[in-house]
C-alpha positions in Angstrom: 124.9 47.6 127.0 123.3 48.6 123.5 125.9 51.5 123.0 124.0 52.7 119.2 120.6 53.4 121.7 122.6 55.4 123.9 124.4 57.2 120.8 121.0 58.0 119.3 119.6 59.4 122.2 122.5 61.3 123.0 122.7 62.8 119.2 119.4 63.4 120.1 119.3 65.4 123.0 122.1 67.3 121.9 120.4 68.2 118.3 117.5 69.7 120.9 119.6 71.8 122.8 121.4 73.1 120.4 118.5 73.6 118.3 116.4 75.3 121.1 119.4 78.0 121.5 120.0 78.6 118.0 116.4 79.0 116.7 115.8 81.2 120.2 118.6 83.5 119.2 117.2 83.7 115.7 113.8 84.5 116.8 115.3 86.9 119.2 117.4 89.1 116.9 114.0 89.1 114.1 112.0 90.5 116.9 114.5 93.0 117.9 114.9 94.1 114.3 111.6 94.5 114.2 111.0 96.9 117.5 114.1 98.7 117.0 113.1 102.7 116.9 115.3 105.8 115.8 117.9 106.5 118.5 117.1 109.4 120.4 121.0 110.7 120.1 124.5 108.8 119.6 125.3 107.2 115.8 123.2 103.9 116.4 120.9 103.2 113.4 117.7 102.0 115.7 117.4 101.3 120.3 115.3 99.5 121.9 114.2 99.2 125.2 112.9 96.1 127.3 112.4 94.7 130.4 113.0 90.8 131.8 114.0 89.2 134.5 113.4 92.0 137.1 115.6 94.2 135.2 115.9 96.9 132.2 117.7 96.3 128.7 118.8 98.8 126.3 120.1 97.6 123.3 121.5 99.6 120.3 121.8 98.5 116.6 124.2 99.6 114.0 123.7 99.6 110.2 126.8 98.8 109.4 129.3 98.9 112.4 130.2 101.5 115.4 133.4 104.3 114.1 135.1 102.3 117.1 135.8 98.8 118.1 134.2 97.7 121.6 136.3 95.6 123.9 134.3 92.7 124.1 132.4 90.7 121.5 129.7 88.6 121.3 129.3 86.1 118.3 126.5 83.9 117.5 127.4 80.6 115.5 128.1 77.7 117.8 124.3 76.5 118.5 124.0 76.6 114.6 127.0 74.6 113.8 125.9 71.8 116.8 123.0 71.7 115.6 123.9 70.9 112.1 126.7 68.2 113.5 124.2 66.6 115.6 121.7 66.3 112.9 123.8 65.3 110.2 125.5 62.9 112.8 121.4 61.4 113.4 120.7 61.1 109.8 123.7 59.4 109.0 123.4 56.8 112.3 119.8 55.9 111.9 119.0 57.0 108.4 122.1 55.6 106.6 123.5 53.1 109.1 119.6 51.8 109.3 118.7 52.5 105.7 117.1 49.3 105.1 115.1 49.6 108.1 114.3 53.5 107.8 115.5 55.1 104.4 115.0 52.1 101.5 111.4 51.3 99.4 112.1 48.3 97.6 108.6 48.1 96.1 109.8 52.2 94.9 113.4 51.8 94.2 115.6 48.5 94.6 118.6 50.6 96.6 121.7 49.3 98.1 122.3 51.4 101.7 125.3 52.6 100.0 123.4 54.3 96.8 120.6 55.1 99.1 122.9 57.4 101.5 124.8 58.7 98.2 121.4 60.1 96.6 120.7 61.6 100.1 124.1 62.9 100.5 123.8 64.5 96.7 120.4 65.5 97.3 122.1 67.8 100.4 124.9 69.6 98.4 122.5 69.8 95.5 120.2 71.9 98.2 123.0 74.3 99.2 124.0 74.8 95.7 120.7 75.8 94.2 120.1 78.2 97.1 123.2 79.9 97.0 123.3 80.1 93.7 119.6 82.0 93.6 120.8 84.5 96.3 123.6 85.6 94.2 122.1 85.9 91.1 119.8 88.6 89.9 116.5 87.1 91.6 118.7 87.9 95.1 117.3 91.2 94.8 113.8 90.5 95.2 113.0 87.6 98.5 109.5 87.5 97.4 109.9 85.6 94.5 113.9 84.1 95.1 111.5 82.7 98.2 108.5 81.6 95.9 111.0 79.5 93.4 113.3 77.9 96.2 109.8 76.5 97.7 109.3 75.7 94.3 113.1 73.6 94.2 112.1 72.0 97.8 108.4 70.4 96.7 110.1 69.1 93.2 112.4 67.5 95.6 110.0 66.1 97.7 108.8 64.8 95.2 111.7 62.8 93.5 113.2 61.7 96.5 109.3 60.6 97.5 109.7 58.5 94.5 113.0 56.5 95.7 112.9 56.7 99.8 110.2 56.2 101.7 108.0 58.6 102.6 109.4 59.2 106.1 113.0 59.1 104.4 112.1 61.9 102.2 110.5 64.3 104.6 113.9 63.9 106.9 116.3 64.3 103.5 113.4 67.6 103.4 114.3 68.8 106.2 118.1 67.6 106.3 118.6 70.4 102.7 116.7 73.0 104.7 118.9 72.7 107.9 122.3 72.3 106.0 121.2 76.4 104.0 120.5 77.7 107.1 123.6 76.6 109.0 125.4 77.2 105.8 124.2 80.9 105.8 125.9 81.0 109.2 129.1 79.7 108.4 129.6 80.3 105.0 128.0 83.9 104.8 126.8 85.9 107.9 129.9 84.8 110.2 132.6 85.6 107.3 130.9 89.2 106.3 130.8 89.9 110.1 135.0 88.8 110.8 135.2 91.0 107.5 133.8 94.4 109.0 135.4 93.3 112.7 138.6 93.2 110.7 137.9 96.9 108.8 137.1 98.6 112.5 140.4 96.9 113.9 142.5 97.8 110.7 140.7 102.1 110.6 138.6 101.0 107.2 134.8 101.3 106.7 133.7 98.2 106.6 131.5 96.9 103.0 128.1 97.5 104.4 126.9 95.2 101.2 128.4 92.8 103.9 125.7 93.3 106.8 123.1 93.6 104.1 124.1 89.8 102.8 123.9 88.3 106.0 120.9 90.5 107.0 118.9 88.7 103.9 120.4 84.8 104.8 119.5 85.1 108.5 116.0 86.6 107.4 115.3 83.4 105.2 116.7 81.6 108.3 114.2 83.1 110.3 110.9 82.0 107.6 112.1 78.5 107.1 112.8 77.6 110.9 109.1 76.4 111.2 109.2 73.5 108.2 112.2 72.1 109.7 110.5 71.9 112.9 107.4 70.3 111.6 109.8 67.5 110.0 111.3 67.2 113.1 108.1 65.9 114.6 105.9 65.1 111.6 107.5 61.1 112.1 105.6 60.6 114.8 102.3 61.7 112.8 101.6 59.0 110.1 99.3 60.4 108.8 101.4 63.1 107.3 104.0 61.2 105.6 101.6 58.5 105.4 99.2 59.9 103.1 98.7 59.4 99.1 100.5 62.2 98.0 102.9 62.7 101.1 104.8 65.4 99.4 101.8 67.6 99.0 100.8 67.2 102.7 104.8 68.3 103.4 104.3 71.2 101.0 101.2 72.6 102.3 102.4 72.3 106.1 105.5 74.2 105.2 103.4 77.1 103.2 101.1 77.1 107.0 104.5 76.9 108.3 106.1 80.0 106.7 102.8 82.4 106.8 102.5 81.8 110.9 105.9 83.1 110.6 105.2 86.3 108.8 102.3 86.8 111.4 105.0 86.8 114.1 107.1 89.3 112.1 104.3 91.6 111.4 102.9 91.8 115.4 106.8 93.0 115.8 106.4 95.6 113.3 103.2 96.8 114.8 101.5 95.8 111.1 97.7 93.9 110.8 99.0 90.4 111.0 94.7 88.9 110.0 95.0 88.7 106.5 98.0 86.5 106.9 96.5 84.4 109.9 93.3 83.7 107.6 95.6 82.6 105.0 97.5 79.9 107.6 94.4 79.0 108.8 92.8 78.0 105.4 96.0 76.1 104.8 95.6 74.2 107.8 92.1 73.5 107.6 92.8 72.2 103.3 95.8 69.9 104.8 93.5 68.0 107.3 90.4 68.1 104.7 92.2 66.7 101.9 94.4 64.2 104.7 90.8 63.4 105.7 89.0 62.7 102.1 92.0 61.0 101.0 91.0 56.9 99.6 94.4 55.6 101.3 94.9 52.2 102.9 93.0 48.7 102.0 89.9 48.9 103.6 88.1 46.4 105.9 86.3 43.7 104.5 83.9 41.4 106.3 84.9 39.9 109.7 88.4 38.2 110.9 89.2 36.2 114.1 92.8 36.3 115.9 93.6 33.0 114.4 93.0 34.7 111.0 95.5 37.6 111.3 97.8 35.5 113.6 100.2 34.6 110.8 100.3 37.9 109.2 101.3 39.6 112.1 104.2 36.6 112.8 104.9 37.1 109.2 105.6 40.9 108.8 105.4 42.4 112.8 106.8 40.0 115.2 110.5 40.6 114.6 109.9 44.1 115.7 107.5 44.4 118.1 108.3 41.2 120.4 110.3 41.0 124.1 113.5 40.1 122.1 113.3 41.4 118.7 115.0 39.0 115.9 115.1 41.8 113.9 119.2 43.4 114.6 117.9 46.8 113.8 116.2 46.8 117.0 117.4 45.8 120.9 114.3 46.2 122.3 110.5 46.5 120.7 110.0 50.2 118.9 108.0 52.4 121.4 107.7 49.4 123.9 104.9 47.9 121.0 104.5 44.0 121.4 102.5 42.1 118.7 103.4 38.4 120.2 100.1 37.4 121.0 96.3 38.2 121.3 96.7 40.5 124.4 99.4 42.6 122.9 97.9 43.3 119.5 94.1 43.9 120.8 95.6 46.8 123.5 96.9 48.4 120.4 94.5 48.1 117.5 94.0 51.2 117.1 97.6 51.5 116.4 97.9 49.1 114.3 95.2 50.6 112.3 96.8 53.8 111.5 100.0 52.9 110.7 99.6 49.5 109.0 95.9 49.7 107.6 95.3 53.2 107.1 98.6 55.1 106.5 100.8 51.9 105.2 103.8 53.0 106.4 104.7 49.4 108.2 106.2 47.6 107.8 109.2 50.0 108.1 110.2 50.3 104.5 107.7 47.8 103.5 110.9 45.3 103.7 108.8 42.0 104.6 106.1 43.0 101.6 103.1 43.5 103.3 100.3 43.0 100.8 96.9 45.4 100.1 95.1 42.1 101.3 96.8 41.9 104.6 96.0 44.9 105.4 92.5 44.3 104.6 92.4 41.4 107.0 94.0 43.2 109.6 91.8 46.4 109.3 88.7 43.4 109.0 90.1 42.2 112.2 89.8 45.6 113.7 86.3 46.7 112.8 85.6 43.4 114.2 85.9 43.8 117.8 89.6 43.1 117.6 89.5 40.5 120.1 92.4 38.4 120.9 
């Protein structure tokens, strides 16, 4: 039994479950804030009626805190904590333990696994230090300007990490930076502030209104960072993103589109016209697709090639992983069930070979076997010739 594979599955499942819970509650409370109306009576600052699951709900919000501590109070924190713990555990298991296969690109930097892990964790810590510093500075009073500077910092980090890591590894580390910032907002700002408010109520003191304002600001930031993180989580299934000539630029554009899409929802919640922002999101999406389509990346097939000509290439660069019993210690079974150990198997997945090895050039992982452009061109020529086994 391969315990590593089961551990990988368990962590991914936990990450998905807790992530859904965290994002769901985050989206719901932003929706709730945007739909609050002045109450007809009472000390609450806003209220909203809703219907769900056959019942009616009446929610009220207190801008700082109610005058009296309620008997029972529900906290929303564990979903955020476990999402981060499971995500960081996956990062360690897949990208640090398996650094030579998934993180290190020797064509960019001949790193040892411990060096790659150190750079990655250092980038994550730096991300929080920069973000928290921005929020605590005078810029923290202007969310739009702060957001632009933070976005620029992340783009610069994506460019820098892509210069030393595999593109896929760089993407995942930007996701780890943003996810860490989101979880740290909950752990270090939002929850401690709420505890201080609760303690003030218990002790009969007037709570500090700045605690609630600071927590609301960080919660709003988390709301806008969610969709870029979700894109990064699924991006490794789509090599045309991280396999582009400038993967950091594709990530920047897709992230900007995610922020715009989130803003569309927030505008709709408030009853504002979201159409201009929808147009911006659509324009960014079209620009991204157009940019990737026009890139002249990958080796271009020249002439024709037979399977006999490309078989040594597959044997040298692919079969160590994509065989019934891989000899690469990183895999107990062929990744995604893809077999390249004979002509029939290779022919059946020729379109996939073209996508990841010829066009995007993201396979072999980290180009550990040093596949050349000429070899990629030969593979492309075989596929263009009909990929006959």
